[in-house]
C-alpha positions in Angstrom: 0.1 0.5 -0.4 2.6 2.6 -0.6 0.1 5.4 -0.7 -0.7 4.9 2.5 2.8 4.6 4.0 3.5 7.6 2.4 0.5 9.7 4.0 2.2 7.7 7.5 5.4 8.5 6.7 4.6 12.5 6.2 3.5 13.2 9.4 0.1 14.2 9.1 -1.1 10.5 10.9 -1.0 8.9 14.1 -0.9 4.9 13.5 -1.4 2.2 16.0 -1.8 -1.1 16.3 -5.2 -1.9 17.7 -6.0 -5.1 20.2 -9.7 -6.1 19.7 -11.1 -8.6 22.8 -12.3 -12.1 21.7 -14.4 -12.7 20.2 -12.8 -11.3 16.8 -16.0 -11.7 14.4 -17.3 -8.7 12.8 -20.5 -8.2 14.6 -19.0 -8.1 18.5 -16.1 -5.9 16.6 -18.2 -3.6 15.3 -20.4 -3.0 18.6 -17.0 -2.6 20.4 -15.6 0.1 17.9 -19.6 2.1 18.5 -20.1 1.6 22.1 -16.8 1.2 23.5 -17.7 -1.8 25.5 -16.3 -5.4 25.4 -19.3 -8.2 23.7 -19.5 -11.6 25.6 -19.2 -14.8 23.4 -23.3 -15.2 22.8 -22.5 -12.6 20.2 -20.8 -15.0 18.3 -24.3 -16.9 17.9 -26.0 -13.3 17.4 -23.6 -12.9 14.3 -25.6 -14.3 12.2 -28.7 -12.4 12.4 -27.7 -8.9 14.1 -30.5 -7.6 16.0 -30.7 -3.8 16.6 -27.8 -2.6 19.0 -30.1 -0.4 21.7 -26.9 0.2 24.0 -25.9 3.8 24.2 -23.3 3.8 21.2 -21.8 6.5 18.8 -24.1 6.5 15.8 -26.9 7.0 17.9 -25.1 9.8 19.6 -24.1 11.5 16.2 -27.2 11.3 15.2 -28.9 12.5 18.1 -26.0 15.8 17.7 -27.6 16.2 14.2 -24.3 14.6 12.6 -25.8 13.1 9.0 -24.3 9.8 8.3 -24.0 7.7 5.2 -22.4 4.5 5.4 -21.9 1.6 2.5 -20.8 -2.0 3.2 -21.0 -4.8 5.4 -24.8 -5.2 6.4 -24.0 -6.0 10.0 -24.2 -2.1 10.4 -27.4 -1.7 9.0 -29.0 -4.1 11.0 -27.4 -3.2 14.0 -28.3 0.9 13.2 -31.6 0.4 10.9 -32.6 4.2 11.6 -29.6 6.0 12.1 -28.5 6.3 8.6 -29.2 9.4 6.3 -28.6 7.0 2.9 -27.3 2.9 3.1 -26.4 0.8 0.7 -26.1 -3.0 2.7 -23.7 -5.9 1.5 -24.2 -9.3 2.7 -21.1 -10.5 4.5 -21.4 -13.8 4.8 -21.2 -14.6 0.9 -17.2 -15.4 1.7 -16.8 -16.6 -2.2 -17.2 -13.2 -3.3 -14.6 -10.9 -3.3 -14.7 -8.4 -6.0 -18.7 -7.7 -6.4 -18.9 -6.8 -2.3 -16.7 -4.2 -2.6 -17.3 -3.0 -6.0 -21.0 -2.2 -4.6 -19.0 0.1 -1.8 -16.8 1.9 -4.5 -19.4 2.4 -7.1 -20.7 5.3 -4.9 -17.8 6.8 -3.4 -17.2 9.1 -6.7 -20.8 10.8 -6.2 -20.7 11.3 -2.4 -17.2 12.8 -2.4 -18.6 15.4 -4.4 -21.5 16.1 -2.3 -21.3 18.0 1.0 -24.5 17.0 2.8 -23.2 14.4 5.0 -20.7 14.7 8.3 -19.8 10.8 8.7 -19.0 8.5 5.8 -18.7 4.9 6.8 -17.0 2.1 4.5 -16.6 -1.6 5.6 -15.1 -3.6 2.9 -15.4 -7.1 2.7 -13.2 -8.7 0.0 -9.8 -8.5 2.2 -11.4 -10.6 4.8 -13.1 -13.1 2.2 -10.0 -13.8 0.4 -8.6 -14.8 3.5 -11.4 -17.4 4.4 -11.5 -18.5 0.7 -7.5 -19.3 0.7 -5.6 -17.8 3.6 -3.4 -14.7 4.2 -0.5 -16.1 1.9 -2.9 -16.2 -1.5 -2.0 -14.3 -4.8 -5.4 -12.7 -4.4 -4.2 -10.9 -1.2 -1.5 -8.0 -3.1 -4.0 -6.9 -5.8 -6.7 -6.6 -2.8 -4.3 -4.3 -1.0 -3.1 -2.6 -3.8 -7.0 -1.8 -4.8 -7.5 -1.0 -1.0 -4.7 1.7 -1.4 -6.3 3.6 -4.6 -9.6 4.0 -2.3 -7.7 5.3 0.2 -5.5 7.5 -2.0 -9.2 8.9 -3.5 -10.7 9.5 -0.5 -7.8 11.8 1.2 -7.2 13.8 -2.2 -10.9 14.8 -2.1 -10.6 15.5 1.6 -7.5 17.8 0.9 -9.3 19.4 -1.8 -11.9 20.6 0.2 -9.7 21.6 3.4 -8.2 23.7 0.7 -11.5 25.7 0.1 -11.2 26.7 3.8 -13.2 24.0 5.6 -12.4 22.6 8.9 -9.6 19.9 9.4 -11.4 16.2 8.2 -10.4 13.0 9.9 -9.6 10.0 7.8 -10.0 6.4 10.1 -8.1 3.4 8.6 -9.0 0.4 10.8 -9.8 -3.3 10.9 -12.1 -5.1 12.9 -10.3 -7.8 13.2 -7.1 -9.5 12.1 -6.7 -12.6 10.3 -4.9 -16.2 11.6 -2.4 -17.9 9.4 -5.5 -20.0 7.7 -7.5 -17.0 7.0 -9.8 -17.5 9.7 -11.0 -15.4 12.8 -13.0 -15.7 15.9 -9.8 -16.4 18.4 -7.2 -15.0 20.6 -4.5 -15.1 18.8 -1.8 -12.9 18.2 -2.3 -12.4 14.2 -6.4 -12.2 15.1 -6.6 -9.7 17.4 -4.2 -7.3 16.3 -5.6 -4.9 14.0 -3.9 -1.4 12.2 -5.4 1.8 13.1 -4.1 4.8 11.4 -5.7 8.5 12.0 -4.9 10.8 9.1 -5.7 14.6 9.5 -3.8 18.3 8.7 -4.7 19.0 12.4 -2.1 16.1 13.4 1.5 18.0 13.2 3.8 14.9 14.1 7.5 14.5 12.9 7.9 12.9 9.6 9.3 9.8 9.3 7.9 6.1 9.7 7.8 5.2 13.8 7.0 2.3 15.5 3.2 2.3 15.8 2.0 2.4 19.3 -0.2 -0.5 21.0 -3.8 0.5 22.6 -6.8 -1.1 23.2 -9.2 -0.9 20.4 -12.3 0.4 22.5 -10.0 3.6 22.9 -11.0 4.5 19.5 -14.5 5.3 20.9 -14.2 7.8 23.3 -11.0 9.5 21.2 -14.2 9.8 18.3 -16.5 10.8 20.3 -14.6 13.9 22.1 -13.2 15.0 19.0 -16.8 15.2 17.4 -17.9 17.0 20.3 -20.2 14.0 21.5 -20.8 12.4 25.2 -18.8 9.6 25.6 -20.7 6.0 25.4 -21.9 5.2 29.0 -20.6 1.5 29.0 -17.3 2.6 27.4 -14.8 1.2 29.1 -11.6 2.9 26.7 -9.6 5.8 27.6 -8.8 8.7 24.7 -5.4 8.4 22.8 -3.6 11.0 24.1 -1.4 11.9 20.7 -4.7 12.8 19.2 -5.1 15.9 21.4 -1.7 16.2 21.7 -2.1 19.8 19.4 -4.7 21.0 21.6 -3.9 24.0 24.9 -2.8 21.8 27.9 -6.3 23.4 29.3 -8.5 21.7 27.0 -6.4 18.4 27.3 -7.4 18.4 30.8 -10.5 19.3 30.6 -11.2 15.9 27.8 -8.9 13.7 30.1 -11.3 14.9 32.8 -14.4 14.2 31.2 -13.6 10.9 30.3 -11.8 9.9 33.8 -15.5 10.9 35.1 -17.1 8.5 32.6 -15.1 5.8 33.7 -15.4 6.4 37.2 -19.3 6.3 37.1 -19.4 3.2 35.4 -17.0 1.6 37.6 -19.2 2.8 40.4 -22.0 0.6 38.9 -20.0 -2.6 38.1 -17.9 -2.5 41.3 -19.7 -2.4 44.9 -15.9 -2.3 46.2 -14.8 0.5 43.1 -13.5 3.0 46.1 -10.7 -0.1 46.5 -9.7 0.4 42.9 -6.1 2.0 42.6 -7.1 3.7 39.5 -10.3 5.5 41.1 -8.1 7.0 43.6 -5.8 8.0 41.1 -8.9 9.9 39.5 -9.8 11.3 42.7 -6.2 12.5 43.5 -5.9 14.0 39.6 -9.1 16.1 39.9 -7.9 17.6 42.9 -5.1 18.6 41.4 -6.5 19.6 38.5 -8.8 22.0 40.5 -5.8 23.5 42.2 -4.0 24.3 38.3 -7.3 25.7 37.4 -6.9 28.2 40.4 -3.7 29.0 39.1 -4.6 29.5 35.6 -7.9 31.3 36.5 -5.3 33.9 38.6 -3.6 34.5 35.5 -0.5 32.8 36.6 2.0 32.1 33.6 5.0 30.8 35.6 6.5 27.7 34.7 5.6 26.7 38.2 2.2 26.0 36.6 3.5 24.5 33.2 5.1 21.4 35.3 2.2 20.9 37.5 -0.4 21.0 34.6 2.2 18.0 32.9 1.7 16.5 36.3 -1.5 16.5 36.1 -1.8 15.2 32.7 0.2 12.4 33.7 -1.7 11.7 36.8 -5.3 11.7 35.0 -3.7 9.2 31.6 -2.5 6.8 34.4 -5.9 6.8 36.4 -7.6 6.5 33.2 -5.5 3.2 32.2 -6.1 1.7 35.9 -9.7 2.2 35.4 -10.1 1.1 32.2 -8.0 -2.0 32.8 -10.4 -2.5 35.7 -13.5 -2.3 33.9 -12.4 -4.8 31.4 -11.1 -7.2 33.6 -15.0 -7.1 35.2 -16.6 -7.7 31.8 -19.6 -9.8 33.4 -23.0 -8.6 34.8 -23.7 -12.1 34.9 -27.7 -13.5 35.7 -26.9 -15.9 38.2 -30.5 -16.8 38.5 -30.7 -18.3 35.2 -27.5 -19.5 34.7 -28.7 -22.0 38.2 -31.4 -22.7 36.7 -29.8 -24.1 33.7 -26.8 -25.7 35.3 -29.4 -27.5 37.8 -31.2 -29.0 34.3 -28.9 -30.1 32.8 -27.5 -32.1 36.2 -30.8 -33.6 37.1 -30.9 -35.2 32.9 -27.3 -36.4 34.0 -28.5 -37.6 37.2 -31.3 -39.7 35.2 -29.1 -41.1 32.5 -26.5 -42.4 35.5 -29.4 -43.8 37.6 -30.7 -45.2 33.9 -27.5 -47.4 33.6 -28.4 -50.7 35.2 -31.3 -50.9 32.8 -29.6 -49.3 30.1 -26.7 -51.3 29.8 -29.4 -55.1 30.5 -29.9 -57.3 27.4 -33.7 -55.4 27.3 -31.9 -52.0 26.8 -34.6 -49.9 28.2 -34.2 -46.1 29.4 -36.9 -46.4 32.3 -37.6 -42.9 33.8 -40.9 -43.0 35.5 -41.7 -39.6 34.4 -45.8 -40.4 33.5 -46.0 -41.4 37.5 -44.4 -38.4 38.5 -46.7 -36.4 36.9 -49.7 -37.5 39.3 -48.0 -37.4 42.3 -48.5 -34.5 45.4 -44.6 -33.9 45.0 -45.0 -33.1 41.5 -47.6 -31.0 41.9 -46.0 -28.8 45.5 -42.2 -28.4 43.7 -44.7 -26.6 40.7 -45.8 -24.2 43.1 -42.6 -23.9 44.9 -40.6 -23.4 41.6 -43.6 -20.8 40.3 -43.5 -18.9 43.5 -39.4 -18.9 43.4 -39.1 -17.7 40.0 -41.7 -14.9 40.8 -39.9 -13.6 43.7 -36.6 -14.0 42.7 -37.7 -11.8 39.1 -39.4 -9.2 41.1 -36.7 -8.8 43.7 -33.7 -8.9 41.4 -31.4 -5.8 40.2 -32.8 -6.7 36.5 -34.6 -8.5 33.9 -33.2 -12.0 33.8 -32.8 -13.9 30.9 -36.2 -16.3 31.8 -37.8 -13.5 32.0 -37.6 -12.7 28.4 -39.4 -15.9 27.5 -43.0 -16.2 27.4 -44.4 -17.6 30.3 -45.9 -20.7 28.6 -42.2 -21.6 27.9 -40.7 -20.6 31.2 -43.8 -22.6 33.0 -43.1 -25.7 31.3 -39.4 -25.6 32.2 -40.3 -25.4 36.0 -42.5 -27.9 35.1 -40.2 -30.2 33.4 -37.9 -29.7 36.0 -40.1 -30.5 38.8 -41.0 -33.5 37.0 -37.3 -34.8 36.3 -37.1 -33.7 40.4 -39.9 -36.6 41.3 -38.6 -39.1 38.8 -35.1 -38.8 40.5 -36.0 -39.1 43.9 -38.3 -42.5 42.6 -35.5 -44.3 41.0 -32.9 -43.2 44.2 -35.6 -45.0 46.1 -35.6 -48.1 43.8 -31.7 -48.1 44.0 -32.0 -48.7 47.7 -30.6 -52.0 49.0 -33.3 -54.2 50.4 -33.3 -57.3 52.4 -35.3 -59.2 50.3 -34.6 -58.1 46.8 -33.0 -60.4 44.4 -30.6 -59.9 41.9 -31.9 -58.8 38.4 -30.7 -61.0 35.6 -28.1 -59.1 33.9 -27.3 -56.9 37.0 -23.4 -58.8 37.8 -21.0 -56.6 35.6 -17.6 -57.6 35.3 -14.9 -54.8 33.8 -12.5 -56.1 31.4 -9.1 -54.4 31.2 -10.3 -52.1 27.9 -13.1 -51.4 30.4 -11.1 -49.9 33.1 -9.1 -48.4 30.1 -12.0 -46.2 28.6 -13.7 -45.6 32.1 -10.6 -43.6 33.2 -9.7 -42.2 29.8 -13.2 -40.7 29.9 -13.3 -39.2 33.4 -9.1 -38.2 32.9 -10.6 -36.1 30.1 -13.3 -34.5 31.6 -11.5 -33.2 34.6 -8.6 -32.1 32.7 -11.1 -29.4 31.1 -10.8 -27.6 34.5 -7.5 -26.2 33.2 -7.5 -23.8 30.7 -4.0 -25.1 29.1 -5.4 -28.4 28.9 -8.4 -26.7 26.7 -6.4 -24.9 24.1 -4.2 -28.2 24.1 -7.4 -30.9 24.5 -6.1 -32.6 20.9 -3.2 -33.7 22.6 -5.3 -35.3 25.4 -7.1 -37.3 22.9 -4.2 -38.1 20.9 -2.9 -39.9 23.6 -5.9 -42.2 25.0 -6.3 -43.0 20.9 -2.9 -44.3 20.7 -3.1 -45.8 24.4 -6.4 -47.4 22.9 -4.3 -48.9 20.0 -1.6 -50.2 22.2 -4.6 -52.0 24.7 -6.0 -53.7 21.4 -3.2 -54.8 19.9 -2.6 -56.6 23.3 -6.2 -58.1 23.2 -5.0 -59.5 19.7 -2.2 -60.9 21.2 -3.9 -62.5 23.6 -6.7 -64.0 21.6 -4.6 -65.0 18.5 -1.5 -66.2 20.3 -1.9 -67.2 23.8 -5.5 -68.7 23.6 -3.9 -70.8 20.6 -0.3 -72.0 22.4 -2.8 -73.6 25.2 -5.2 -75.2 22.3 -8.1 -74.5 23.8 -9.5 -71.2 21.4 -12.4 -72.3 20.4 -13.7 -73.3 23.9 -12.7 -70.3 26.3 -15.4 -68.3 23.9 -15.1 -64.7 23.3 -12.1 -63.0 25.6 -14.5 -59.4 26.3 -18.4 -59.6 27.2 -21.0 -59.8 24.0 -23.8 -60.6 22.9 -24.6 -64.0 20.8 -22.3 -65.0 18.5 -22.7 -63.9 14.7 -24.8 -66.0 12.5 -23.3 -66.6 8.6 -19.7 -67.4 9.0 -17.8 -64.3 8.5 -13.8 -64.5 6.9 -12.5 -60.8 5.9 -9.0 -62.9 4.8 -10.7 -64.8 2.3 -12.6 -61.3 1.0 -9.2 -59.8 0.8 -7.9 -63.1 -1.2 -5.9 -63.9 1.7 -6.1 -67.4 3.2 -7.8 -67.9 6.3 -4.4 -68.2 8.2 -3.4 -64.9 7.7 -6.6 -63.4 9.4 -4.6 -63.4 12.9 -1.4 -61.1 11.1 -4.0 -58.8 9.5 -5.8 -58.0 12.8 -2.1 -58.0 14.5 -1.5 -55.2 12.1 -4.6 -53.1 12.5 -3.6 -51.3 15.6 -0.3 -50.6 13.9 -1.9 -49.5 10.9 -4.2 -46.7 13.1 -1.0 -45.8 14.9 0.5 -45.3 11.8 -2.4 -43.2 10.5 -3.0 -41.1 13.5 0.6 -40.0 13.7 0.4 -38.9 9.7 -2.7 -37.0 10.4 -1.3 -35.4 13.4 1.5 -33.8 11.4 -1.3 -32.7 8.3 -2.7 -29.7 10.7 -1.5 -28.1 13.4 -4.1 -27.2 16.1 -4.2 -25.9 19.4 -2.4 -22.9 20.4 1.2 -23.4 21.4 2.0 -25.0 18.2 -0.4 -23.2 16.0 2.0 -21.3 14.5 4.2 -23.8 13.3 4.3 -24.8 9.4 2.7 -28.1 9.1 2.0 -30.7 5.9 -0.8 -29.2 5.1 0.8 -25.7 4.3 3.5 -27.4 2.6 0.8 -29.0 0.3 -1.2 -25.7 -0.3 1.7 -24.1 -1.5 1.9 -23.1 -5.5 4.9 -25.0 -5.8 3.9 -28.4 -4.1 -0.1 -27.7 -6.3 1.3 -31.4 -8.7 1.5 -33.2 -5.5 -1.7 -32.1 -3.5 -3.6 -32.9 -6.9 -1.9 -36.8 -7.0 -2.7 -36.7 -3.1 -5.9 -35.9 -3.4 -6.9 -38.2 -6.7 -5.5 -41.4 -4.4 -7.3 -40.3 -1.8 -10.7 -40.2 -3.8 -9.9 -43.6 -5.5 -9.3 -45.4 -2.2 -13.0 -43.6 -0.7 -14.5 -45.3 -3.6 -12.9 -48.5 -2.7 -13.8 -48.2 0.6 -17.0 -47.0 0.5 -19.1 -48.8 -2.7 -18.4 -52.4 -1.1 -22.0 -51.7 0.6 -23.6 -50.0 -1.9 -25.8 -51.1 -5.0 -24.6 -50.9 -8.3 -27.0 -47.5 -9.0 -25.1 -46.1 -6.0 -21.9 -47.5 -6.9 -22.0 -45.4 -10.3 -23.4 -42.0 -8.6 -20.4 -42.2 -6.3 -17.7 -42.7 -8.6 -19.2 -39.2 -10.5 -19.8 -37.7 -7.5 -16.3 -37.8 -6.6 -15.0 -37.5 -9.9 -17.0 -33.9 -9.6 -15.4 -33.1 -6.0 -12.1 -33.4 -7.6 -13.8 -31.4 -10.4 -14.7 -28.4 -7.8 -11.4 -28.3 -6.4 -10.0 -28.0 -10.1 -12.6 -25.4 -10.6 -11.7 -23.7 -7.7 -7.8 -23.7 -8.0 -7.0 -26.3 -5.9 -5.8 -29.1 -7.7 -4.9 -29.7 -11.4 -6.2 -32.0 -13.8 -3.0 -33.8 -16.2 -4.1 -31.4 -19.0 -4.2 -28.5 -16.9 -1.6 -25.5 -16.7 -1.4 -24.1 -13.0 -1.7 -20.3 -14.7 -5.7 -20.9 -15.2 -8.6 -18.8 -14.2 -10.2 -19.9 -11.1 -13.8 -19.9 -10.5 -16.1 -20.4 -7.9 -16.9 -24.0 -9.1 -20.4 -23.5 -8.8 -21.5 -25.9 -11.4 -19.0 -28.6 -10.5 -20.7 -28.1 -6.7 -23.9 -28.9 -8.0 -23.0 -31.8 -9.6 -21.8 -33.3 -6.6 -25.2 -32.6 -5.0 -27.3 -34.1 -7.4 -25.7 -37.4 -6.7 -25.5 -37.2 -3.1 -29.2 -36.4 -2.9 -29.4 -39.6 -5.2 -27.7 -41.5 -3.0 -29.2 -40.4 -0.1 -32.9 -41.0 -1.8 -32.0 -44.6 -2.6 -30.9 -45.3 1.0 -33.8 -43.7 2.4 -36.2 -45.6 -0.1 -34.8 -48.4 1.5 -35.2 -48.2 5.1 -39.1 -47.1 4.1 -39.2 -50.6 2.8 -37.6 -52.1 5.2 -40.8 -51.1 7.6 -43.3 -52.8 5.9 -42.0 -55.8 5.2 -43.1 -58.7 7.4 -40.2 -61.3 7.2 -37.6 -60.0 10.2 -34.5 -61.3 8.1 -35.2 -59.3 4.8 -36.5 -56.4 7.0 -33.0 -56.5 8.9 -31.1 -57.0 5.6 -32.8 -53.9 3.6 -32.3 -52.0 6.3 -28.8 -52.6 6.9 -28.2 -51.5 3.4 -29.8 -48.5 3.3 -28.2 -47.0 6.1 -25.0 -47.9 4.3 -26.3 -46.1 1.4 -26.9 -42.8 3.6 -23.6 -43.4 5.1 -22.1 -43.6 1.6 -23.8 -39.9 0.3 -22.8 -38.4 3.8 -18.9 -39.5 2.6 -19.9 -38.1 -0.7 -21.3 -34.5 0.7 -18.0 -34.4 3.2 -15.6 -35.1 0.8 -16.6 -32.1 -1.4 -16.8 -29.9 1.7 -13.1 -31.0 2.9 -10.7 -28.7 1.2 -8.0 -30.5 -0.8 -5.4 -31.3 1.5 -8.0 -33.0 4.1 -9.3 -35.7 1.6 -6.3 -37.9 3.0 -8.2 -37.4 6.3 -11.5 -38.6 5.4 -9.4 -41.4 3.7 -7.8 -42.9 6.7 -11.2 -42.1 8.2 -12.9 -44.7 6.2 -9.8 -47.0 6.1 -9.6 -47.4 9.8 -13.1 -47.7 9.9 -13.0 -50.6 7.5 -10.0 -52.7 9.1 -10.9 -52.3 12.6 -14.7 -53.3 12.1 -13.8 -56.5 10.0 -10.6 -57.6 12.2 -11.5 -56.2 15.2 -14.7 -55.0 16.6 -16.5 -58.5 14.6 -13.7 -60.7 15.4 -12.9 -59.8 19.0 -16.5 -59.9 20.3 -16.3 -56.5 21.5 -20.0 -55.4 23.3 -21.8 -52.8 21.9 -21.2 -50.4 25.0 -17.4 -51.1 24.3 -17.8 -50.4 20.7 -19.8 -46.9 21.3 -16.8 -45.8 23.5 -14.4 -46.5 21.0 -15.9 -45.2 18.1 -16.9 -41.9 20.6 -12.9 -41.4 21.0 -12.1 -42.2 17.3 -14.6 -39.4 16.3 -13.1 -36.9 18.6 -9.5 -37.6 17.7 -10.4 -37.1 13.7 -12.4 -33.5 14.8 -8.8 -32.5 15.5 -7.2 -34.3 12.8 -9.2 -31.9 10.4 -7.4 -29.0 12.0 -10.3 -27.9 14.4 -9.4 -27.1 17.4 -11.6 -25.3 20.5 -10.8 -21.7 19.2 -13.4 -19.8 17.2 -10.9 -18.8 14.3 -10.7 -22.2 13.3 -14.2 -23.2 12.1 -13.9 -23.0 8.4 -17.1 -20.6 7.1 -16.2 -20.7 3.3 -17.5 -24.3 3.2 -20.6 -23.0 3.8 -21.2 -21.4 0.5 -20.4 -24.2 -1.9 -22.2 -24.2 -4.7 -24.4 -21.4 -3.6 -24.5 -18.1 -5.8 -25.8 -15.7 -2.6 -26.1 -16.6 1.0 -28.9 -18.4 2.2 -28.6 -19.1 6.1 -29.6 -22.5 6.3 -28.2 -24.0 3.7 -25.0 -22.1 5.0 -25.5 -22.8 8.7 -26.0 -26.6 7.7 -22.7 -26.8 5.6 -20.4 -25.2 7.8 -21.5 -27.7 11.2 -21.5 -30.6 8.9 -18.2 -29.9 7.7 -16.6 -28.9 11.5 -18.1 -31.8 13.1 -17.4 -34.3 10.0 -15.3 -36.6 12.3 -17.9 -37.1 15.1 -20.7 -37.9 12.6 -18.7 -39.9 10.2 -17.8 -42.0 13.0 -21.4 -42.2 15.0 -23.2 -43.2 11.2 -20.3 -45.7 11.2 -21.2 -47.1 14.4 -25.0 -47.0 13.6 -24.4 -49.0 10.4 -21.9 -52.0 12.0 -24.5 -52.3 14.6 -27.6 -52.4 12.6 -25.4 -55.5 10.8 -25.2 -57.1 13.7 -28.4 -58.6 13.3 -28.4 -61.3 16.4 -27.8 -58.2 18.8 -28.9 -55.4 16.9 -31.9 -54.2 18.8 -29.3 -54.4 21.9 -26.9 -52.9 20.1 -28.4 -49.9 18.9 -30.1 -48.8 22.4 -26.9 -49.6 24.4 -25.5 -47.2 21.4 -27.6 -44.5 21.7 -27.5 -44.4 25.6 -23.6 -44.7 25.6 -23.2 -41.8 23.2 -25.5 -40.3 25.3 -23.9 -40.9 29.0 -20.5 -39.9 27.3 -22.0 -36.2 25.9 -23.5 -35.5 28.9 -20.6 -35.8 31.3 -18.1 -33.5 30.2 -21.2 -30.8 29.0 -22.6 -31.2 32.6 -18.7 -31.1 34.0 -18.3 -28.0 31.7 -21.3 -26.2 32.6 -20.5 -26.0 36.1 -17.0 -25.5 36.2 -17.4 -22.4 33.7 -20.1 -20.6 36.1 -17.7 -21.4 39.0 -14.7 -19.5 37.0 -17.1 -16.9 35.5 -14.3 -14.2 36.4 -11.4 -16.1 35.5 -8.6 -14.3 33.4 -9.2 -16.6 30.3 -13.0 -16.8 30.3 -13.6 -15.1 27.8 -10.7 -16.1 25.3 -10.6 -19.8 26.6 -13.7 -21.1 28.3 -16.4 -19.4 26.5 -15.3 -20.4 23.1 -15.2 -23.9 24.7 -18.7 -23.9 26.1 -19.8 -22.6 22.6 -17.9 -25.9 21.5 -19.5 -28.2 23.9 -22.7 -26.6 22.8 -23.0 -27.3 19.6 -21.5 -30.9 20.0 -23.9 -31.6 22.5 -27.2 -30.4 19.8 -25.5 -32.8 17.5 -25.1 -35.6 19.4 -28.6 -35.3 20.8 -29.5 -35.8 16.8 -27.2 -39.1 16.3 -29.1 -40.4 19.6 -32.8 -39.6 18.0 -31.7 -41.2 15.2 -30.6 -43.9 16.9 -33.5 -44.3 18.4 -35.4 -43.9 15.6 -34.1 -46.7 13.5 -34.6 -49.3 17.2 -37.9 -50.1 15.8 -37.8 -53.9 16.4 -38.0 -53.4 20.4 -41.4 -52.4 20.5 -42.2 -55.2 18.6 -40.3 -57.5 21.0 -43.3 -59.5 23.6 
C-alpha cells in the first residue's frame, strides 16, 4: 500500500496497533468500536442475524447531535443501526466466495458521495480482503492485488478531503482500521496474536507529527470510541471502557487536554461505581480523585493569571496523573466484563445436572439385555410432590425476578415456556427421587438378571480415559491443547487392542483351547453367518490373525501421519505443517496426486456396501469433487496449467449435490421399505443396506466440503473404520458399549485431525457457500456445522451401520449405543457448565473457556440428533414381547 505508507511517513497521521478482544468476529467488533464496551461470546451466535443495537453508542449519539451519516458496505451495520443512516447500501458479509462484487458495491458510490457536501460522517466497510482470507488464507496470491485496490481507494478519499480542506473547511479526519485480524489459516474469531492485532491509522491535517515512519504504539480497540466521541464533541457512550488516545489531542492547549481527560475519567469512574461495589478500593479510582483535586488547584492558578513555569510543570503532572488513572480504570473495567444473570445460569445448571443424574441412575437397565431407559416421568406427573414442586418453583421464580436488580433471561421468555421449564424440572426431580428409592438396597430384593457386571482391562481403560479427559477441562491449558489428550488416549487404546489381539490369537492358541474358552470380552450372541474377511481380500484364513495384529499398528501409523497434516491448538499452531506445504503453489502437483489417490481410496472403501446404481453415482460424485477442487484452483487435471483462471466452482459443486441427493434418496427408500416388510430377516438386511447407502451419501458430501489437503484425513478415517470393523470389533467380540466408546474416542480425535480446535478461528465458514451463488442462511449453517463436526458424525454414522449389520444383537446394540453416546456427551458437558459458572471471573473466561462452551453446546446439539436417529432406527424392540 505505497500511498498509505507515504501519508503515514509524511507526518500528518498517527499509527497504532489496536488490540481487539475475543470473539474476533464482525458483529461483536462493530459493537466494540461503536459502544466502547467488550461484547460477550453469545454475540458469536448473534453474528448470524444481528438484532438492532439498543446500547448507548457513538452512531446514536452522532445522529442525536444532528450529524448526517452515510454508510456503504457490510450489512451488519444496517441491522445494528436500522434507522441511523441518512443513506445506506448494505452488502451481505456471509457469502465469502465473493471478494470482488462486495467491494465494487461500495466503491461505485464513492465518486458521487465525495463530491457532495450534505453529509458529516461517511462509513465504508470493505469485505473483499476478509473473504479472500476465508477462501485461500493470508498468503494467497489474491491478497496483493486486493491491498493495492484498497490503497487506491484510500488515495481517492484522501485526495478528495485534501481538496475540500483547501477551500477553507474545518480539518477532516480519515480513520483507517480493521475490525479483526486473520489467523494463519485465514480465519478469525479466536484470541491468537494475528487475530487480535488490527491496524489503526488516523489521518488529518490537524496532526503535526514529526515526519518519518515510527514504530506504531499499542492500544485497545475500544480506545477509539471515546477518542472519536470527544473529537466530534459528542458524549462518550456510558458503557465505554476505553480511554482517549493522548496523541490525537496533543496539538490542543493544556487546558483543553485536561478538560477532555477529566470528562473521560468522570465517565469511567461512574461506570466503575455501577459495576463494582468495592469501586473505592480500586487504584484507578483513587488516582482519578487525586488527579481531579490537582486539576482544580491548577485551574485556580490558571484563572488567577499565573503564567510561570510552575503552572506548566504542574499541568504536565496533572496530565500524567489523569492518564495513569484512566489506564488503571479502563483495565479494571475490562476485567470485570460480566454482569452475569446468576439466576438463569443456576437454573440451567440444575436442569443439566438433573438430566445427567437420570442417565446415570438408568444405567443398569440401559446396559442390560433389555436396553431400556426407564425414567418414571408419567407416574411423577400424578404425584403430590410434583404439584408442590411446581407451586414452589413458580413462586420462587416470581420472587427472584421481581426482587432482582434487572430482568433475567427467563423473564424475557414467554410465560408459557417458563412454566413448561418449571414443570419439566419438577418432573425430573420427582423421577430422580423415585429412581434413587428404587436403587436403595432391601433385604428381600433379588438381583436382576444381567445386573452383575464384570469389568475387563479395556473397560477400565475406557472409564479412566473418559473421566480423565473430563477432569482435564478444568485447566485452560488443557482446553487449548485438548487434541493432545485425545491423541494420547487414542494411542493408548490402540496399544490395548494390540494386547487383546495378541492374547486371543497367540496366547489362547498356544494352550489349544481357543474354541472352548469363548469370547475374550463380554458380548452378545455369536454371529449368524460365518465371516472371513481374509477370504474377501483374497488371502488365506490363516493370515487373518496377522491382519488383526497389523490393524492397531496401521491405525497408529495413520494417526501419526494425520497429526502432521494440521497443526492445531495454541502452543504450536503457528508452526508450519504438512497442510501448509501442500497448499503452497509450488506443490500443487503433489497435492493433486494426493487428492486423486484419496478419492480413489474413498470409493474403494465405501462402494462395498452400495448397490450398483449407488456405486455409479458415488464414482461420478467423487469425480465431481475433484472437478470442483480443480475449478477453484486447489488442484490440477493432468492437462491443465497452474495459471488457469479460477472460478467459484458452482456448477461442479451442484453436480456433486445431485449425486449426494440421489444416494440419500436410495438409502431412505430402502429404510422405508424395510419398515413394511413382513420377514424380519429381509427387513433387517434391507435396513442395513439402506443405512450404508445413507452413510455413503454423507461421505460424498463431506468429501465435497473438505479442503483438498484434508481429503487424506477422510480416506484414513474410512480405512480405519473398515479394518477395525473387519478384524477387531467383529472378531474380538467387543460388546456394543465398548464399541460405542471406541467410536466416540475416534470421532473426537478426528475432529482435531481435521484441523479444528477449541478456538472459534478454526471454523471454516467458506464451506457454507459451496455451490451457492448468494448467502442462504439455512444451507450455510448446515454445511458449516457438517464440515466442522464431520469426524464425530462419520464415526457415529458408522457405529449405527455397524450395529445394525450385527443382526443377532442389533436391537440391544442400538439401545446400548444410543445410551452410551448420550452419557459420554452429557458427562463433560455438564461438568463444563458447572465449572464455567464457577470460573466466570477467571482471567481466560472469554478467550479460552467461553469458546469451548460454544463448542460443547454445538457438539451436544449434534449428539442429541444422533441419539434421536439411533432411537428412530431402533424399531424392532417395540415388536418384541
